[in-house]
C-alpha positions as CSV (number, residue, x, y, z in Angstrom):
1,X,82.7,126.3,116.1
2,X,83.2,123.9,112.9
3,X,83.6,120.4,113.4
4,X,85.3,118.0,111.3
5,X,83.2,114.9,110.5
6,X,79.8,113.7,109.7
7,X,76.8,114.7,111.5
8,X,74.1,111.7,112.1
9,X,71.0,111.4,114.1
10,X,70.8,108.3,116.5
11,X,68.4,107.0,119.0
12,X,69.6,105.5,122.2
13,X,67.8,104.5,125.3
14,X,67.4,107.1,127.9
15,X,69.5,105.3,130.6
16,X,72.5,105.0,127.9
17,X,72.0,108.9,127.0
18,X,72.2,109.6,130.8
19,X,75.6,107.5,131.1
20,X,77.1,109.1,127.9
21,X,76.3,112.5,129.6
22,X,77.8,111.6,132.9
23,X,81.0,110.4,131.2
24,X,81.2,113.6,129.2
25,X,80.9,115.8,132.1
26,X,83.2,113.8,134.1
27,X,85.7,113.9,131.3
28,X,84.9,117.4,130.3
29,X,84.2,116.7,126.8
30,X,81.5,116.4,124.3
31,X,78.9,113.7,123.9
32,X,80.0,113.3,120.3
33,X,83.5,112.5,121.6
34,X,82.4,110.1,124.0
35,X,80.3,108.2,121.4
36,X,83.1,108.4,118.8
37,X,85.6,106.8,121.2
38,X,83.0,104.1,122.0
39,X,82.4,103.4,118.4
40,X,86.2,103.3,117.7
41,X,86.6,100.9,120.6
42,X,83.7,98.6,119.2
43,X,85.3,98.8,115.8
44,X,88.7,97.8,117.0
45,X,87.4,94.8,119.0
46,X,85.4,93.6,116.2
47,X,88.4,93.9,113.8
48,X,90.3,91.8,116.4
49,X,87.4,89.1,116.7
50,X,87.5,88.9,113.0
51,X,91.1,88.4,112.6
52,X,91.0,85.8,115.5
53,X,88.4,84.0,113.6
54,X,90.5,83.9,110.5
55,X,93.4,82.6,112.3
56,X,91.5,79.8,114.1
57,X,90.2,78.9,110.6
58,X,93.5,78.8,109.0
59,X,95.2,76.8,111.9
60,X,92.3,74.3,112.2
61,X,92.8,73.3,108.6
62,X,95.2,70.3,108.2
63,X,98.8,70.7,107.1
64,X,99.4,70.1,103.5
65,X,102.4,68.0,102.4
66,X,104.2,71.0,101.2
67,X,103.9,72.8,104.5
68,X,104.8,69.7,106.5
69,X,108.1,69.2,104.4
70,X,108.9,73.0,104.7
71,X,108.3,72.8,108.6
72,X,110.6,69.9,108.9
73,X,113.4,71.4,106.7
74,X,113.2,74.6,108.9
75,X,113.3,72.7,112.1
76,X,116.4,70.7,110.8
77,X,118.0,74.0,109.7
78,X,117.2,75.8,113.2
79,X,118.6,72.6,115.0
80,X,121.9,72.8,113.0
81,X,122.3,76.5,113.7
82,X,121.8,75.9,117.3
83,X,124.6,73.5,117.3
84,X,126.7,75.8,115.8
85,X,127.0,74.2,112.3
86,X,126.7,75.8,109.0
87,X,123.6,75.0,106.9
C-alpha cells in the first residue's frame, strides 16, 4: 500500500505512544492518522493564537486622527440611514 506524504522518524515518550495506539485501535485507524490529526489541530490552534495576538496588538494601538474621523463619519451615516434619511 502506497501512502501519499512524507515519512519521518520521531521519538515520543512511551506513555504517549500507548495513548496513540489506544486511539488508533478505538478509531480503527493508523498511528500516522492519529498523529497527523493531532498535528493539524495543533497547527490550527497555533495559527488562531497568532491571529488573536495580531488583532490584540492592532486594537491596542491608539486610533489615528484619520481613523477617528472615518469612524465618526460612518457613525453619522449609519444614524441617518436608521432614521430613514438619504445620505
